[in-house]
C-alpha positions as CSV (number, residue, x, y, z in Angstrom):
1,M,-99.2,76.9,-142.8
2,S,-96.5,74.2,-143.2
3,V,-97.0,70.7,-141.8
4,S,-93.8,71.0,-139.7
5,S,-95.4,73.8,-137.6
6,V,-98.4,71.6,-136.6
7,P,-98.4,71.4,-132.8
8,A,-99.1,68.3,-130.8
9,P,-102.3,67.9,-128.8
10,F,-102.1,68.5,-125.1
11,Y,-102.6,65.5,-122.8
12,V,-103.9,66.9,-119.6
13,S,-102.6,64.7,-116.8
14,P,-105.1,63.7,-114.1
15,S,-104.3,65.0,-110.6
16,G,-104.2,61.4,-109.2
17,S,-106.9,62.4,-106.7
18,W,-110.6,61.5,-106.6
19,D,-112.6,64.4,-105.3
20,G,-116.2,65.4,-104.9
21,H,-119.2,65.8,-102.5
22,D,-121.7,64.0,-104.8
23,G,-119.4,61.1,-105.9
24,I,-115.7,60.8,-106.3
25,W,-114.4,62.2,-109.6
26,S,-111.0,62.2,-111.4
27,T,-109.8,65.8,-111.2
28,F,-107.0,67.8,-113.0
29,H,-104.6,70.4,-111.6
30,I,-104.6,74.1,-112.4
31,S,-102.6,76.9,-110.9
32,V,-103.6,80.6,-110.5
33,G,-101.8,83.7,-109.3
34,T,-98.2,84.7,-108.5
35,P,-96.9,82.7,-106.7
36,P,-99.1,80.0,-108.2
37,Q,-101.9,78.5,-106.0
38,D,-102.9,75.0,-107.0
39,F,-106.4,73.6,-107.4
40,R,-107.9,70.3,-108.4
41,V,-110.8,70.9,-110.8
42,L,-113.2,69.1,-113.2
43,P,-113.6,69.7,-116.9
44,S,-116.6,71.6,-118.0
45,T,-117.3,70.4,-121.5
46,T,-119.4,73.4,-122.6
47,G,-118.3,76.1,-120.1
48,A,-115.8,78.7,-121.2
49,E,-114.4,80.0,-117.9
50,T,-112.4,78.5,-115.2
51,W,-113.9,78.3,-111.7
52,I,-112.0,78.1,-108.4
53,P,-113.1,78.1,-104.8
54,I,-112.3,81.1,-102.5
55,P,-112.2,81.1,-98.7
56,E,-115.7,82.6,-98.3
57,G,-117.1,79.3,-99.6
58,C,-115.9,77.6,-96.4
59,E,-117.7,79.9,-94.0
60,G,-121.2,79.7,-92.4
61,S,-122.1,76.0,-91.8
62,L,-118.7,74.9,-93.1
63,V,-116.6,77.1,-90.9
64,N,-115.7,74.3,-88.5
65,I,-114.8,71.8,-91.2
66,A,-111.0,71.9,-90.9
67,D,-110.4,70.3,-94.3
68,C,-113.1,72.2,-96.1
69,G,-110.6,73.7,-98.6
70,T,-109.0,70.3,-99.2
71,L,-112.4,68.7,-99.8
72,R,-113.2,71.4,-102.4
73,G,-110.0,70.7,-104.3
74,V,-107.8,73.4,-102.8
75,D,-104.1,72.3,-102.4
76,S,-101.9,73.6,-99.6
77,F,-100.3,77.0,-100.3
78,D,-97.1,78.4,-98.8
79,G,-96.7,75.4,-96.6
80,S,-100.2,75.7,-95.0
81,V,-103.6,74.3,-95.6
82,S,-105.6,76.7,-97.8
83,R,-109.4,77.2,-97.8
84,G,-109.5,78.8,-101.3
85,F,-107.7,81.3,-103.6
86,Q,-106.0,84.0,-101.5
87,S,-106.0,87.1,-103.6
88,N,-104.0,89.1,-101.0
89,A,-101.2,86.6,-101.4
90,S,-100.9,87.2,-105.2
91,S,-98.6,90.0,-106.3
92,T,-100.5,90.4,-109.5
93,W,-104.0,90.7,-108.2
94,D,-105.8,94.0,-108.7
95,L,-109.3,94.8,-107.6
96,I,-111.2,96.7,-110.2
97,G,-114.8,96.6,-109.1
98,I,-117.7,94.8,-107.4
99,Y,-120.4,93.3,-109.5
100,E,-123.3,90.9,-109.3
101,L,-123.0,87.3,-110.6
102,A,-126.3,85.7,-111.1
103,T,-126.3,81.9,-110.8
104,E,-127.9,79.9,-113.7
105,K,-131.5,81.0,-114.1
106,N,-132.8,77.5,-114.9
107,L,-130.7,75.1,-112.7
108,W,-129.0,75.8,-110.1
109,G,-98.7,70.2,-124.1
110,E,-96.2,70.3,-123.3
111,T,-93.8,67.4,-124.2
112,G,-91.6,66.0,-121.4
113,N,-91.5,67.7,-118.0
114,Q,-91.0,71.3,-119.1
115,G,-93.8,73.7,-118.6
116,L,-95.3,75.5,-121.5
117,T,-96.2,79.2,-121.0
118,I,-99.2,80.4,-123.0
119,E,-98.6,84.1,-123.6
120,A,-102.3,84.6,-123.8
121,Q,-104.4,87.6,-123.2
122,E,-106.6,87.5,-120.1
123,Q,-108.4,84.3,-119.2
124,T,-111.6,84.5,-117.3
125,V,-111.5,82.8,-113.9
126,A,-114.4,82.8,-111.4
127,G,-113.7,82.5,-107.7
128,V,-116.6,80.6,-106.3
129,A,-117.9,81.7,-102.8
130,T,-120.8,79.3,-102.6
131,A,-120.8,75.7,-101.6
132,N,-123.4,75.0,-104.3
133,V,-120.5,74.8,-106.6
134,W,-118.2,72.5,-104.7
135,L,-115.2,71.8,-106.9
136,G,-113.7,74.2,-109.4
137,S,-114.0,73.6,-113.2
138,L,-111.9,74.0,-116.3
139,G,-113.9,75.4,-119.2
140,L,-113.5,73.7,-122.6
141,G,-115.9,75.9,-124.6
142,T,-115.0,78.6,-127.1
143,A,-117.4,81.4,-126.1
144,S,-115.7,84.8,-125.4
145,A,-116.4,86.7,-122.2
146,H,-117.7,90.3,-122.5
147,F,-117.4,92.9,-119.7
148,D,-118.7,96.4,-119.9
149,V,-115.6,97.6,-118.1
150,R,-113.3,96.2,-120.8
151,D,-113.0,97.2,-124.4
152,Q,-112.2,93.8,-125.8
153,A,-113.7,90.3,-125.4
154,V,-111.8,87.9,-123.3
155,T,-111.1,84.7,-125.3
156,S,-111.5,81.2,-123.8
157,L,-108.6,79.1,-122.9
158,L,-109.1,76.7,-125.8
159,V,-109.3,79.6,-128.3
160,S,-106.2,81.3,-126.8
161,M,-104.3,78.1,-127.2
162,R,-105.3,77.7,-130.8
163,R,-104.5,81.3,-131.7
164,R,-101.0,80.8,-130.4
165,N,-100.6,77.5,-132.2
166,Y,-100.3,75.5,-129.0
167,I,-102.9,73.0,-130.1
168,P,-103.7,71.8,-133.6
169,G,-107.4,72.6,-133.6
170,L,-110.4,73.7,-131.5
171,S,-111.3,70.3,-130.3
172,F,-111.1,68.1,-127.2
173,G,-111.6,64.5,-126.1
174,Y,-112.8,63.6,-122.6
175,T,-114.0,60.7,-120.5
176,A,-114.6,61.1,-116.8
177,G,-112.8,57.9,-115.7
178,A,-114.1,55.3,-113.2
179,S,-113.1,55.0,-109.5
180,Y,-115.0,51.6,-109.4
181,T,-112.7,49.7,-111.8
182,L,-109.8,47.6,-110.6
183,P,-107.4,49.3,-110.8
184,E,-109.1,52.7,-110.9
185,T,-109.3,54.3,-114.3
186,P,-108.5,58.1,-114.2
187,G,-110.2,60.5,-116.5
188,S,-108.7,61.4,-119.8
189,L,-108.6,64.9,-121.3
190,I,-107.0,65.8,-124.6
191,L,-106.9,69.3,-126.1
192,G,-106.7,69.4,-129.8
193,G,-107.4,65.7,-130.4
194,Y,-108.5,62.5,-128.8
195,D,-107.1,59.3,-127.3
196,Q,-108.4,56.4,-129.5
197,S,-107.2,53.9,-126.9
198,R,-110.0,55.0,-124.6
199,F,-113.1,54.2,-126.6
200,E,-114.8,51.7,-128.9
201,S,-115.0,52.8,-132.5
202,S,-118.3,54.4,-133.6
203,D,-119.3,56.0,-136.9
204,V,-122.1,58.2,-135.5
205,N,-121.6,62.0,-135.5
206,F,-123.8,64.6,-133.7
207,T,-124.3,68.2,-134.5
208,V,-123.3,71.0,-132.1
209,G,-126.4,73.0,-131.3
210,G,-127.7,76.0,-129.4
211,E,-128.1,79.6,-130.5
212,E,-124.4,80.3,-129.8
213,G,-123.1,76.9,-131.1
214,T,-122.0,75.8,-127.7
215,S,-124.5,73.1,-126.8
216,L,-124.2,69.3,-127.3
217,P,-127.7,68.1,-127.9
218,V,-128.7,64.5,-128.2
219,T,-131.9,62.4,-128.2
220,I,-132.3,59.4,-125.8
221,E,-134.2,56.9,-128.0
222,S,-134.3,54.1,-125.4
223,I,-133.2,53.2,-121.9
224,I,-133.1,49.5,-121.1
225,A,-132.4,48.2,-117.6
226,E,-131.2,44.6,-117.2
227,D,-131.1,42.5,-114.1
228,A,-132.9,45.2,-112.1
229,F,-135.9,44.8,-109.8
230,G,-138.4,43.5,-112.3
231,G,-135.8,42.0,-114.7
232,T,-135.3,43.6,-118.1
233,L,-137.5,46.6,-118.7
234,S,-137.7,49.9,-120.5
235,L,-137.2,53.1,-118.5
236,L,-138.8,55.4,-121.1
237,S,-142.5,55.8,-120.6
238,G,-144.7,55.0,-123.6
239,G,-141.7,54.7,-125.8
240,S,-141.3,58.4,-126.0
241,W,-137.9,59.9,-126.7
242,V,-136.1,62.4,-124.5
243,T,-134.3,65.4,-125.8
244,T,-131.3,66.2,-123.7
245,A,-127.7,67.6,-123.8
246,I,-124.3,66.3,-122.7
247,D,-122.4,68.4,-120.1
248,S,-119.8,67.2,-117.6
249,T,-120.3,70.4,-115.5
250,V,-123.0,68.6,-113.5
251,S,-122.7,65.2,-111.9
252,Q,-126.2,63.7,-112.3
253,M,-128.6,62.8,-115.1
254,W,-131.5,65.3,-115.2
255,L,-134.5,63.6,-116.8
256,P,-138.3,63.9,-116.9
257,Q,-140.4,62.9,-113.9
258,S,-141.9,60.0,-115.7
259,V,-138.4,58.6,-116.5
260,C,-137.2,59.2,-112.9
261,D,-140.2,57.3,-111.6
262,L,-139.3,54.2,-113.7
263,F,-135.7,54.4,-112.5
264,A,-136.9,54.6,-108.9
265,Q,-139.0,51.4,-109.4
266,A,-136.3,49.5,-111.2
267,F,-133.6,50.3,-108.6
268,G,-135.6,50.7,-105.4
269,L,-134.8,54.4,-105.0
270,K,-136.3,56.8,-102.5
271,Y,-136.7,60.5,-103.4
272,D,-135.4,63.0,-100.8
273,S,-137.2,66.3,-101.1
274,G,-134.6,68.1,-99.0
275,T,-131.8,67.6,-101.4
276,G,-133.6,66.6,-104.6
277,L,-131.5,63.4,-104.7
278,Y,-132.7,59.7,-105.0
279,L,-131.3,57.8,-102.1
280,V,-130.5,54.1,-101.7
281,N,-131.0,52.5,-98.3
282,N,-128.5,49.9,-97.0
283,T,-130.7,46.9,-97.7
284,I,-131.4,47.9,-101.3
285,H,-127.8,48.9,-101.8
286,Q,-126.5,45.5,-100.9
287,Q,-129.1,43.8,-103.1
288,L,-128.1,46.0,-106.1
289,Q,-124.5,45.2,-105.6
290,Q,-125.2,41.5,-105.7
291,M,-127.6,41.8,-108.7
292,N,-125.2,44.1,-110.6
293,P,-127.9,45.5,-112.9
294,S,-126.9,47.6,-116.0
295,V,-128.5,50.4,-118.0
296,T,-128.1,50.8,-121.8
297,F,-128.8,54.2,-123.4
298,T,-129.5,54.4,-127.1
299,I,-128.4,57.9,-128.2
300,G,-129.4,59.5,-131.4
301,G,-128.9,63.0,-132.9
302,S,-131.2,65.8,-132.0
303,G,-132.4,65.9,-135.6
304,N,-133.5,62.2,-135.5
305,S,-131.2,61.2,-138.3
306,G,-131.7,57.5,-137.6
307,S,-128.0,56.9,-136.6
308,T,-127.6,55.8,-133.0
309,T,-124.9,54.7,-130.6
310,N,-125.3,52.6,-127.4
311,I,-123.7,53.5,-124.1
312,K,-123.9,50.8,-121.4
313,L,-123.4,51.7,-117.7
314,P,-123.0,49.1,-114.9
315,Y,-124.6,49.7,-111.5
316,S,-121.2,50.6,-110.1
317,A,-121.3,53.8,-112.2
318,F,-124.5,54.8,-110.4
319,D,-123.4,53.6,-107.0
320,L,-122.4,57.1,-105.6
321,Q,-122.1,58.6,-102.1
322,A,-123.1,62.1,-101.1
323,S,-121.4,63.8,-98.2
324,I,-120.7,67.3,-96.8
325,P,-122.3,69.8,-97.4
326,L,-125.3,67.7,-98.7
327,F,-125.2,65.3,-95.7
328,N,-123.2,65.1,-92.5
329,Y,-122.2,61.5,-93.3
330,S,-121.7,59.5,-96.4
331,T,-125.0,58.6,-97.9
332,N,-125.7,56.2,-100.8
333,Y,-127.5,57.9,-103.7
334,F,-128.3,57.4,-107.4
335,P,-127.1,60.2,-109.8
336,L,-130.6,61.1,-111.0
337,R,-132.6,64.4,-110.7
338,V,-136.0,65.5,-111.9
339,A,-136.0,68.0,-114.8
340,A,-139.0,70.4,-114.7
341,N,-138.9,70.9,-118.5
342,E,-136.9,70.1,-121.6
343,S,-134.4,72.8,-121.1
344,Q,-133.3,71.2,-117.9
345,Q,-132.6,67.7,-119.3
346,V,-128.9,66.8,-119.3
347,L,-126.6,63.8,-119.1
348,G,-123.8,64.7,-116.8
349,R,-120.5,63.4,-115.5
350,A,-121.9,60.1,-114.2
351,F,-122.9,59.2,-117.8
352,L,-119.4,60.1,-119.0
353,Q,-117.8,57.5,-116.8
354,E,-118.8,55.0,-119.5
355,A,-118.9,57.3,-122.5
356,Y,-116.0,59.0,-124.4
357,L,-116.9,62.5,-125.8
358,F,-115.1,64.1,-128.6
359,V,-116.0,67.7,-129.7
360,D,-114.8,69.6,-132.7
361,W,-116.0,73.2,-132.2
362,E,-114.6,74.4,-135.5
363,R,-116.5,71.8,-137.6
364,K,-119.5,71.9,-135.3
365,Y,-119.9,68.2,-134.6
366,F,-119.2,65.8,-131.7
367,T,-119.2,62.0,-131.1
368,L,-120.1,59.7,-128.2
369,S,-118.6,56.2,-127.9
370,Q,-118.5,53.5,-125.3
371,A,-115.5,54.2,-123.1
372,I,-112.7,51.7,-122.5
373,H,-111.1,51.4,-119.1
374,Q,-107.5,50.5,-119.5
375,G,-104.0,51.3,-118.1
376,S,-101.7,54.2,-118.7
377,Q,-101.0,53.6,-122.4
378,T,-102.3,56.2,-124.7
379,D,-102.9,56.5,-128.5
380,I,-103.4,60.2,-129.0
381,V,-104.6,61.5,-132.4
382,P,-104.4,65.1,-133.4
383,V,-107.4,66.7,-135.1
384,L,-106.1,69.4,-137.4
385,S,-107.8,72.7,-138.0
386,S,-108.8,73.3,-141.6
387,S,-106.3,76.2,-141.7
388,Y,-103.5,73.7,-142.2
389,D,-103.1,73.3,-146.0
390,T,-102.0,69.6,-145.9
391,P,-104.0,66.9,-144.2
392,T,-101.8,64.7,-142.0
393,S,-102.2,61.8,-139.8
394,K,-100.6,61.2,-136.4
395,D,-98.0,59.0,-138.1
396,D,-96.8,61.4,-140.8
397,S,-97.2,64.7,-139.0
398,G,-94.0,64.3,-136.9
399,L,-96.0,64.3,-133.7
400,S,-94.7,62.0,-131.0
401,T,-97.7,60.8,-129.1
402,G,-95.4,59.0,-126.6
403,A,-93.9,62.4,-125.7
404,I,-97.3,64.0,-124.9
405,V,-97.1,63.4,-121.2
406,G,-98.5,66.5,-119.5
407,I,-99.8,70.0,-119.6
408,A,-98.4,73.1,-117.9
409,I,-100.0,76.2,-119.5
410,G,-97.7,79.0,-118.2
411,A,-98.6,81.6,-115.6
412,C,-101.2,84.3,-116.0
413,A,-103.1,87.5,-115.7
414,V,-106.7,86.8,-115.2
415,I,-110.1,88.4,-114.6
416,A,-111.7,86.6,-111.6
417,V,-115.3,86.9,-110.9
418,I,-115.9,86.2,-107.2
419,V,-119.2,84.4,-107.0
420,G,-121.3,85.0,-103.9
421,L,-124.7,84.2,-102.5
422,A,-125.2,87.4,-100.4
423,A,-127.0,90.3,-102.0
424,L,-124.0,92.6,-102.1
425,C,-125.3,94.3,-105.2
426,I,-123.3,97.5,-106.0
427,I,-124.1,97.8,-109.7
428,R,-125.5,95.3,-112.2
429,L,-123.4,94.4,-115.2
430,R,-124.8,92.4,-118.0
431,R,-122.4,89.7,-119.2
432,K,-122.9,88.9,-122.9
433,R,-121.7,85.7,-124.3
434,G,-119.6,85.4,-127.4
435,S,-121.2,83.7,-130.3
436,A,-119.8,81.5,-133.0
437,A,-119.4,84.6,-135.1
438,E,-117.1,86.1,-132.4
439,V,-114.9,83.1,-132.6
440,E,-114.6,83.9,-136.3
441,E,-113.3,87.3,-135.4
442,I,-110.7,85.8,-133.1
443,L,-109.4,83.1,-135.4
444,P,-108.3,83.1,-139.0
445,T,-111.2,83.0,-141.5
446,E,-110.0,79.6,-142.8
447,L,-110.7,78.0,-139.5
448,H,-114.4,78.3,-140.1
449,D,-114.7,76.4,-143.4
450,E,-118.0,74.5,-142.6
451,T,-117.5,72.5,-145.9
452,A,-114.4,70.9,-144.6
453,K,-114.7,67.2,-144.2
454,P,-114.6,66.1,-140.5
455,P,-111.5,64.1,-139.7
456,E,-112.1,60.3,-139.6
457,I,-112.2,59.4,-136.0
458,M,-114.9,57.4,-134.3
459,S,-116.4,56.3,-137.7
460,A,-124.5,77.8,-122.0
461,Q,-123.1,76.5,-120.2
462,V,-121.9,76.3,-116.7
463,Y,-124.7,74.4,-115.0
464,E,-124.9,75.4,-111.4
465,L,-126.9,73.4,-108.8
466,Q,-128.9,75.2,-106.2
467,E,-132.1,74.7,-104.2
468,G,-135.0,77.1,-104.5
469,E,-137.5,77.8,-101.7
470,N,-139.7,75.0,-103.0
471,S,-136.8,72.6,-103.7
472,K,-137.3,73.1,-107.4
473,H,-134.3,72.2,-109.6
474,E,-133.5,74.2,-112.6
475,L,-130.9,74.0,-115.4
476,D,-129.7,76.6,-117.8
477,T,-128.0,75.8,-121.1
478,K,-126.6,79.3,-121.3
479,Q,-123.4,80.7,-119.8
480,V,-123.6,82.9,-116.7
481,S,-125.6,85.9,-117.9
482,E,-125.1,88.4,-115.1
483,L,-122.4,89.3,-112.6
484,Q,-124.0,89.2,-109.1
485,A,-122.9,89.6,-105.5
486,A,-119.3,89.4,-106.5
487,S,-115.9,91.1,-106.7
488,L,-114.3,91.4,-110.2
489,E,-110.6,91.2,-109.8
490,Q,-107.9,91.3,-112.4
491,E,-104.4,89.7,-112.6
492,L,-102.0,92.0,-114.4
493,D,-99.4,89.3,-115.1
494,G,-97.7,86.4,-113.5
495,D,-95.5,83.4,-113.9
496,G,-96.2,81.0,-115.1
497,E,-109.6,64.4,-102.6
498,R,-110.5,63.6,-101.3
499,F,-108.5,61.7,-98.6
500,G,-109.6,58.3,-97.3
501,K,-109.2,55.0,-99.0
502,Y,-108.0,56.5,-102.2
503,G,-105.4,58.8,-100.5
504,R,-104.1,61.9,-102.1
505,G,-102.6,61.7,-105.5
506,Q,-99.3,63.0,-106.6
507,K,-99.3,66.4,-108.4
508,K,-98.2,66.1,-112.0
509,H,-98.6,68.9,-114.5
510,N,-100.4,72.2,-113.8
511,V,-102.4,74.5,-115.9
512,Y,-101.4,78.2,-115.5
513,Y,-102.7,81.4,-117.1
514,E,-100.8,84.4,-118.3
515,M,-101.2,87.7,-120.1
516,E,-98.7,89.2,-122.5
């Protein structure tokens, strides 16, 4: 493949809104259906599907919340407030069956302003009917979706973009942004590269893990709190290390009980058994704001290679508020939850406010670096697939990083799995996840040269939160494994905030989906 055909990375423009019920997070716009319906969603760094709210998620205890849809990231549609994706308003929506969707068993480029149409085969989209998943998500993983009613696997968005040469490689760079900086720092999401203006240089690489090559495992070798109650102290009991994973799909840090206990002592936290959250009363909250403590995580690879990187978070990164549907009013809490076992341990989106994550699925490695909060300037670097015969840098590849200003991934036909809580089981359909081997079937063989040298940069999967009868919190590192209490709907083709003190951001560029 010639160098001249190398595509630019996609810079996914933030929505300009800060949304969420367990904190306020920098979201990104996507559009689904014909005519398109707009949603503000969060990146899922290991999920492979896109999740959007549907009106059923605003029923029950939320039926009288007039702005329920807006709070869940649903933009107005056809001049009216929308409470979720309206399948009957889409001319390309076709119901093909009803299935069960089991929740997680363990846990609850366009250049310029023109839109780019991805003439992709079907993209999997889940319509979420439970408030347990409050905002929608944009899957950045590579696993394929398998449905017994379909002959072929449904490729992920990232794989579809790579197949059609819309991005230079199967990689992405992401940091969650920070609402607490002045001015606010929106999140940054690059597909097919990374923004080197958003992190401090680091030479530590980590290996992608998991049976399907879709997990981002790390080891927490130390956690040091400074200026907390008790001064400077370790938050790891007995000096033991903690094996965990990185995933932006969840907001909190899920850590062992012993570690949570030390955090609670250092920050004056009170555990709330009803929600499983650690709350901060007003007196303690004011003291912490004045003390301005910080926490430094020393992160090593899961194989204990000896190489580590430090990520430092100020108290403001932990100073979050939970609201409807968790509480009827804004309540201060600390983004920490108890993991019952090692499989539940994860560092979520709160951690990524101060960390920059780069993942190269093709070369099976990822990096973590201290994030930099700065203005609107970008320095976007493409990471080329090994299928390109001539290595190039961002300077000699003909890519204009200044022109990479947005993303609009054309319109779509999609499979939508409507997620429900009610036991509306008609039949049970096992949903098998695509492995790394299946990616090799989708992409050219040369894209999987594991001997290729990683580019020189900084040197399953959807986690769903739910409460059990005994308020036990579980987390699954696998993708959704069953289709439960849901409608499976298919698009045949198509074109393609939180309000308050932050206000509502201006819509920039959307992500659409389309089938050839």
